[in-house]
C-alpha angles and dihedrals in degrees: 000000000000098000119120111272100027109170084348097150103088091191092069132076113255129191128182125179100208094184089069098034119102120243112250129209119258129199087276117069091220099046124076134186147192107207117215098182135354126189106191134010108259130089089249095052125117106284142162115203149151106240129195122201115200116222112289094017117156139174128202116250112285139166127243112226107204093008140275130249122197133182113186108226100177139356126008126306118197144182134165089283097061150294120290117196128198112307093031117136122203132184111187109187130215110293093035117129130188146152107234125202142155124217097192098022130257146201121231139187103220137189118187131189094010105107109062121178134080092228097071123112124243107240132196118175131176097212090196085071098034126118119259114208128194113266128222092267133051111267094023125109130178133202112201114225105168137008130139128178094232094055132058104222129089127193128196146148117248124202117197119190122220109294095011125131148160119242126233110309141161134246106202092177098029134254137233123206129188117188110227099176136358120002144268135201134213138156091297096057141265120327115200129187111307094028118139119198127185113194113198126232113286094022124140131202146146126234133215132172117196097189101020131261147202118230140187107219130188121177142164095046109097122092117252 
């Protein structure tokens, strides 16, 4: 799964079950990863991954061309700007530089090289204190994480109660979903905790969750 170009065709459906995927070594001996997609071959290429920091892991200060997005899944992630416990959401725009570390260890959902533009805001959200808003369907709630008028993508958390769902709908510019808790099902199968699904532009599906679930959702960002 670590070869260059893994799930690199953004026009195709991609599904990765991270709960049953092995950790792979990174360029740091104390940081591990499970790549979900990789467009390019270099360490600085466009990539989506689940990343694990062992306790007392640290990186030298470095920039993030085209931005960096982080959702802390477990533990505490830190840099010189602060400490970010589980359920923290960060969007560090192009031009941002930091020296990340973790004293106790952490697990992150990370997207690199996917937010070009010097005009983007830097965002830090403690989602345990965020505002849930009613969704378009009964039993569905959403928490906005990122949206700016000058850019096409939107990012939010979605919470589906037991038995809730979303009927057949389109994704003209694609969608990505990472299952944070519980599971959901659609025409492509069952997606338990840790599943990552990238729906290509122009795709259509319906969603149902028998027991309820919590999802990270990003849409409007893939080229048609």
